[in-house]
N, C-alpha and C positions, 0 to 999 in steps of 0.2 A: 539315508536309509531311503529317500525319495527315488533315484534309481531300481531301487530293490522293491518299492511298492509294487512297479509297472508289475510284477510279475506277480506279485501276491493277491490270490482271489480274496475277493471283500467279505467273505461270510466264511466262517472259517467254521466246518463237520467235525463234531468228534465222536466219536464212535466207542466211548466209554463209559461206565458206569459206576463211578466211585461211593462207597459207600462204608461205612464202620463195623465193628467188631469186637467185643473183648473176651480177650481168651487169657490167662495167666499163664506165662511162661515160666511153669514152675514142674517140677516131677508127678505133680499131680494131676496136669492138662492131658486128660483122656487122650486128645488128637495127638500125642505126643506117642505116636506108633514107630514101629521100626520098618525104615525102607530100607534099611543097609543091602539086604540081598536081591534089590529092585532093579535093573537096569533099564537106563533110559540114555539113548544117545538121540538127540535131537538135531534134524540136519539145519546147518544155517547158511543162509543166501544170503549176500548184500546187494543189494540193488543200485543204493546210493553209489557203492564205489562202480558197478559194471556201468552206471552212464554217466560218471564223473572221472572215473578213471582209462575208460577204454584207451586202449592205443592202435585199434582198427582204425584202417584210412578210410575204408569204405563202411559209412556211415549207413547205407540201407543196410547191410549185413549185422550193422549193432541195434537197429531197431528190429528188426525181425527175430535177432536174439534175446532180448526183451522181452519182444511178444511171444516166444515161446517158454519162456522161463518163468516169467511173470505173472503172463495173463489178464486177469481181471485188474490187478492192481497197476500193471502197466497200463493198461486202459483208463483208469481211474485217476492215473498220474495226468497223462497226457490229455485227457479232455476237463479234467473236473478241477484238477489241483494246480497245472499251470496254463489252462486254459489256451493248449495248440491243437487240438482237435483230437481224430482219430489216428492210433497209431498205424492201422491201414490205410491212411491218404496218401498219396503218390509222394507229396511233399514231406511228408511226417519227420524221415530221417532228418531232413535239412534244417524243419524247426527245431528237433531235439537237440542240431548239435547247434545252434544257436543260442539257446535255452543255455546247455552246457558247457559254454566257453563265455559266457556272458560273465564279467570279473564279478559282479555281485552276487551271482550266484557260485562262483568259486569260492568268494568268499566267508560265503555260509557253509556251503562244504567242508572249507578246508577249519573250519570252528569245531563243524560234527565230528571231525575225523581227529583231530586234538582230544575231545572226550570220548571218542569211541571207537578208534580204528581197531584198537583191542577192546575186545567185546568179549571176551574171555568169562570176565566174572560174572556178568549179566546172564552171559549164554549155561555158567553153571549153574547159579541160581533160577534161573527157568530149567535146567535137568532136576534140578533138588525139589520143586513146587512139583513136575510131572510125575514124578517119583510116588510123594504123596497120590497123586492123581490116578495113576496106575496102580496103587494100592487098593482103590476104593473101587476102581473100574477096570479089572484087570483085562478086558478083552476090547476095550476102546483103543481106536488107532490115535497117535499121537500128532503131533500137528509140525509143520515145519516151521524154523523162524525166519523172518523175512525182514531185516533192517531196509529203510529206504528212508528219503527224504521227502517231507511231503509237502512242501512249501507252505508251512505253516495251518496247513488244513485239518490234519488228523494226526490224534496221537499213536489210536491202536486200532486196527481194523482187523478182525478174524474172518476170512472168507476160506470156502471151500475148506481144505485140510490145511491150511497155512495161517501163521499168527503173524501179522504185520506189526510192526513199531517205527513209528515216525521220528527218526534220532532229534531233528531240529526244536522237537516240541520237548525236549528233554534239555536244553542246554545250560539251563538253569534263570530262576530267577533276577539274580544281580548279573546276569551277561549283557553286555552290552548290546546284543543283536535282540536279546529277548526284553530289554527295558525300552528299545526303540521301537517294537512294536505298536499299532497304535491303539489308543485306550479304547477308541468307541469299538475297536473288534475284539480286543486282549485286554478288559478288565483286569486290575489288579487280583481280583480272586482267581482269575485262570491263570495268571500270571507265578502266583504263588505255589500252582501244581507245577510249572513245567522245571520239574526239577530233576533228575536221575534216580532219587530215593523212592520218587512213585512209581516208578518203569515196568518191576517186574509185578507189584501189585496190581497196577493198571494191566497187564497184559495177563494176569491171570484169572483177574474180573472180568474183562472182555470175553474170554474163552467160555466161562461159566456162564454167564450170560446169554452168550450165541448158542447155549446149548441146553439149558435148565428154564431159561425166563421168556417166555413170549410176549410179543407185547401185549397191551393193555387191548380187550375184546369188548365190544357191545355187552355188555350185561354185567361184566366184572364189578363188584364193588370194591371199596377202598381197604378191608380185610383181606379178601383175596389176593388183590395185588398185593399188599405188604407182606403178607405170608410167602407167598412166591417168592419174591427180593428176597426175605430173611432167610431162608433158604437155603438161595443162593449162596448169599453172603454169607452164612454159615459153612456152606463148602469153602469158599474162600477160607475161612478160618482152618479146615483142614488140611488145606493145599498152603498155606502160611502159617502152621502152627506158633510161630514164635515172632511174628511180625508185631510190630507197633499197631496201637487202633486206629490211629489217625491217618496213619500210611494207608492201611487199607481202605478207611474212608473218603479217605484224600481231603482231608480238612486238616487246620492247624491244633495243637495242642491244646490249646485255651477253646476250642471250638469243641473238641472232643471233651473234657471236662467241664463243659458246661452242660451236655447232654446228660451226662451222669448227675450233675446236681439239680436237672429240672425235668429229671424223668418224670415225677410226680405231675408237676406241671402241665407236659407233653400231652400225658394220659387224659388228664381233666380239659383242654383245651379241646382234644379231639371228641369227647365226650361231649362234651359242652354244645359244642357246634355242631351235633348230629353228623358227623362224621365218618363215624366208625362202618356205618353199610352206605355209604353214600355211592352211588352208581353214577353220578357227575362226574365226565373225564378231567373237564377244567377242575374239578376241587382235587381229583386224585393228584392229576398232573403238579398240580401246586403242593403236594408233600414228598414227589419222587424225581422231581427235574432239579436239575442242574441251576445256580445261581449263587446268588453273594450270600445268600440267609433263605431260610425257610417263609416265605410269603405269611404273611400271616402271624410271625412269630418276632421275639426280639431279632433287631437286628445280629445280637453276639450269638444267634444260632449259627449251624451250618444249614447248607441247604440239604433237601432231602430227606428230612426227620422222618416222613413216613417211613422211608425204607430203615433207617434207626431202629425206630419202632417196630417194626417188622422183625427183624433181627435179636432186639430183646425178647418177644415174645416167643419167637422161637427157641431161642437159647433155653430160656424157662422150660419150655417143653422138654428139649432133651433133657436137662440136668433135673426135672420131677420124674419123667417117665423112665429118664436112666436109656434110652434110645440111642441104636446105633445111626451113623451117617444114612447108611441105604434104610431104614428104618424110618427114618425123618422124612425121605425123598418119598415113602412107597406111604405115608399119612396123607392123603387129598383132602382132609376136613377141617379147613381153618377155623371151623367153631370148637372144633376138638383142642386145636393147637390151642386157640387161647384159653382153653379153660386152665393151664397151667400157671398164666401170665401173673406177675404177684403185683403187676401195678407200680412198681419202683420202691415195694415194703421188702427190700434186702437189709438182710443185717452184715 
């Protein structure tokens, strides 16, 4: 792996938000709507194949093809992911050739193709999820799906009207390449989620977050932030009505169980520490950011407990008020939504 690391950027960036929801996959699930008559055909493009499988002798033509077909993603790949500079540089084609013919890069590419050359199952699952999306938002434009090699920099990148998936980030926790990634940049809590079972949920989360959850702004308090994120995560439930909670949240089954058993204590900690209406960005980020656990909480907790709590509050509001997905989005008052929260007192 030593040669490999010369090509891998030292600080990975992750454009995903992974949070949890609790949905009972049974006939009473109100999100089990009929989407059988909805047509969804998502275009699929394979940037990693266009880079590594290219038989074109003219590398300049290949570089131009990649610019025209992948735009921002290819620019980010060249400049940020492999550090070869702008694809508009006169030498960009030669740099790309050197990268795509390097034996270590070819090894990783071959491993991604062993796992994902046939992407049909994942493509089908994404199309199924976007049927639900189309059910609730019938006038929405659907994305193109792009698979790519991220050089271990990003798993999901929504941009423009594209949803890009970094296949190398889903090779599997126990894969030799993933196990060999340096622990200082890829701690175990990240490696645990570098498996294909999280891929579709991660992709849908990123798409929904990009469209429904703006960044934390000056003046936003903790409650308004977690309600916004809770709404988005309830949308994820609507797009994946039968997926496991821990998959949608991006944690282990044990961490998910811990959340439900400790809900009252989580709420009590938020109240006792005067967090609920805090506008301190540092405090807010403590409860909504990725990590091995939530800072200030037991190490058994997953990260992002604030978002988990926001989801619980939103879910209680939907249940008690019997509102639809669209009615939920129309309710702009976090305090109104909070009034229905059971604070963990569920029978």
